[in-house]
KEKE-3310 file (N, C-alpha, C; in steps of 0.2 Angstrom, whole numbers, plus 5000, padded with zeros to 4 digits):
npx = (5160:5159:5161:5152:5141:5146:5144:5132:5125:5132:5125:5113:5113:5117:5109:5097:5101:5098:5085:5074:5065:5048:5049:5040:5030:5022:5004:4999:4990:4975:4970:4957:4950:4951:4943:4931:4926:4915:4908:4899:4900:4904:4915:4919:4918:4928:4940:4938:4940:4950:4960:4970:4974:4990:4990:4986:4977:4983:4977:4966:4955:4944:4951:4958:4973:4977:4990:5003:5019:5030:5044:5048:5057:5062:5058:5064:5056:5048:5033:5019:5005:4987:4974:4964:4953:4939:4930:4910:4902:4896:4904:4903:4911:4913:4920:4931:4946:4956:4972:4985:4981:4976:4961)
npy = (5101:5088:5090:5098:5090:5080:5087:5090:5076:5073:5082:5078:5065:5067:5074:5066:5058:5065:5065:5058:5045:5039:5024:5011:4996:4981:4983:4999:5011:5023:5035:5035:5028:5016:5018:5017:5001:4995:4982:4970:4971:4965:4954:4955:4971:4976:4971:4978:4992:4991:4983:4969:4958:4958:4947:4929:4919:4903:4895:4901:4902:4910:4925:4937:4950:4966:4976:4990:4993:5007:5018:5033:5043:5057:5060:5048:5041:5024:5016:5004:4999:4992:4983:4968:4956:4945:4936:4930:4915:4917:4926:4938:4954:4948:4951:4967:4974:4987:4994:5005:5018:5034:5042)
npz = (4854:4859:4873:4879:4877:4886:4898:4899:4900:4913:4921:4921:4925:4937:4943:4946:4957:4966:4968:4981:4986:4996:5004:4997:5004:5001:5001:4994:5000:4999:5010:5011:5005:5012:5022:5015:5016:5025:5036:5030:5015:5000:4993:4981:4979:4989:4984:4974:4979:4987:4979:4977:4989:5001:5007:5009:5020:5022:5030:5038:5026:5023:5026:5025:5021:5020:5019:5022:5022:5025:5024:5027:5019:5020:5035:5041:5048:5050:5048:5048:5041:5041:5034:5039:5034:5038:5030:5027:5023:5013:5007:5010:5020:5037:5048:5052:5054:5057:5056:5063:5056:5057:5060)
capx = (5153:5160:5160:5146:5137:5146:5142:5123:5126:5135:5121:5107:5114:5119:5102:5093:5105:5095:5079:5074:5056:5048:5049:5031:5030:5015:4999:4998:4983:4972:4968:4949:4948:4949:4936:4925:4925:4913:4905:4891:4902:4903:4923:4920:4918:4935:4943:4939:4943:4957:4964:4971:4976:4995:4994:4978:4980:4980:4974:4959:4954:4940:4954:4965:4976:4981:4997:5007:5024:5031:5050:5049:5066:5066:5060:5066:5051:5044:5027:5014:4997:4983:4968:4962:4946:4938:4922:4907:4902:4893:4911:4903:4912:4909:4924:4935:4951:4960:4978:4990:4977:4974:4956)
capy = (5098:5083:5092:5100:5083:5076:5091:5088:5069:5072:5087:5074:5059:5070:5077:5058:5056:5068:5062:5051:5044:5037:5018:5008:4988:4979:4987:5004:5013:5029:5035:5036:5022:5010:5019:5015:4996:4991:4975:4967:4972:4961:4952:4960:4977:4977:4971:4984:4998:4991:4978:4963:4959:4958:4941:4926:4914:4897:4890:4903:4904:4918:4928:4941:4954:4970:4978:4993:4996:5013:5021:5040:5046:5065:5061:5042:5040:5019:5013:5000:5000:4988:4981:4960:4956:4940:4935:4923:4911:4922:4930:4947:4956:4949:4954:4970:4977:4991:4996:5010:5022:5038:5043)
capz = (4856:4865:4881:4879:4877:4892:4902:4899:4902:4920:4923:4921:4929:4945:4945:4947:4962:4971:4971:4986:4986:5003:5001:5000:5002:5001:4995:4993:5002:4999:5016:5010:5003:5018:5027:5011:5018:5031:5038:5025:5008:4996:4992:4974:4981:4993:4981:4968:4982:4988:4975:4978:4997:5001:5011:5009:5026:5019:5038:5037:5019:5022:5031:5021:5026:5018:5023:5019:5026:5023:5025:5024:5016:5025:5042:5043:5052:5047:5050:5045:5043:5036:5036:5040:5035:5038:5025:5029:5017:5008:5004:5012:5028:5042:5055:5049:5058:5054:5062:5059:5052:5060:5059)
cpx = (5154:5160:5155:5141:5139:5146:5135:5123:5129:5129:5115:5108:5116:5111:5094:5096:5102:5088:5078:5066:5055:5047:5043:5034:5023:5008:4999:4990:4981:4970:4961:4946:4946:4943:4929:4922:4920:4912:4899:4894:4903:4912:4922:4922:4924:4938:4945:4941:4950:4963:4966:4975:4984:4997:4985:4982:4977:4976:4968:4958:4948:4944:4958:4966:4979:4985:5000:5013:5027:5038:5051:5058:5069:5065:5063:5064:5048:5036:5023:5007:4992:4977:4966:4955:4945:4930:4918:4907:4899:4896:4908:4907:4910:4914:4929:4941:4956:4965:4984:4987:4978:4965:4955)
cpy = (5092:5086:5096:5092:5079:5079:5089:5080:5071:5077:5079:5067:5061:5073:5070:5058:5061:5067:5056:5051:5040:5028:5013:5000:4987:4983:4995:5008:5021:5029:5032:5031:5015:5012:5016:5007:4995:4983:4974:4968:4967:4960:4956:4968:4980:4977:4976:4990:4997:4984:4973:4961:4954:4950:4937:4921:4909:4894:4894:4906:4910:4923:4931:4948:4959:4974:4983:4995:5001:5017:5027:5044:5053:5063:5052:5038:5030:5017:5006:4999:4996:4988:4972:4961:4949:4939:4928:4918:4913:4926:4938:4949:4955:4951:4959:4973:4979:4995:5001:5016:5029:5042:5053)
cpz = (4860:4871:4882:4880:4882:4896:4903:4902:4909:4925:4926:4925:4937:4947:4948:4955:4968:4974:4975:4987:4994:4998:5004:4999:5005:4995:4998:4996:5001:5005:5016:5009:5007:5021:5023:5014:5024:5030:5033:5018:5006:4995:4987:4977:4985:4989:4975:4971:4983:4983:4979:4985:4995:5003:5012:5016:5024:5026:5039:5029:5018:5026:5025:5023:5020:5020:5018:5023:5022:5028:5023:5022:5020:5032:5047:5048:5046:5050:5046:5047:5038:5038:5036:5039:5034:5033:5028:5022:5012:5003:5005:5018:5034:5048:5050:5055:5054:5058:5057:5056:5058:5059:5059)
residu = (MET:LYS:ILE:ILE:SER:LEU:LEU:CYS:LEU:MET:ILE:ALA:LEU:SER:SER:THR:ALA:CYS:MET:HIS:ARG:ASP:THR:HIS:GLN:GLY:ASN:VAL:PHE:ASN:LYS:ASN:ASP:VAL:TRP:LEU:ILE:GLN:GLU:GLY:ASP:THR:LYS:PHE:HIS:VAL:GLU:THR:VAL:LEU:GLY:THR:PRO:ALA:ILE:LYS:ASP:LEU:LEU:HIS:PRO:ASN:ARG:VAL:GLN:TYR:VAL:GLU:GLN:VAL:LYS:GLU:VAL:GLU:SER:GLY:ALA:ALA:TYR:THR:ARG:GLY:VAL:ILE:ILE:ASP:TYR:ASP:ASP:ALA:LEU:ARG:VAL:LYS:HIS:LEU:LYS:ARG:PHE:GLY:PHE:LYS:GLU)
# end
């Protein structure tokens, strides 16, 4: 009985070592959600769609950055993509810059 339990444990532990996942740092984007943000949208709408920004600029209090860094296990490719948003005084999107996304 001990041998069967030990074999089951070894199989379970060895199968978890085979699973590899892509590494994400920062925000995790759904590509379609990024295109929902447009100039004139409220800060509430942006945070509802994209979540909390990864970077809040202390020198520019009306600027936030959503950044995702990904390293794919299978291909070894690494990329960075994100959105930089400048709000006006009414907390509406004044300027929007997307980078690293394919249309």
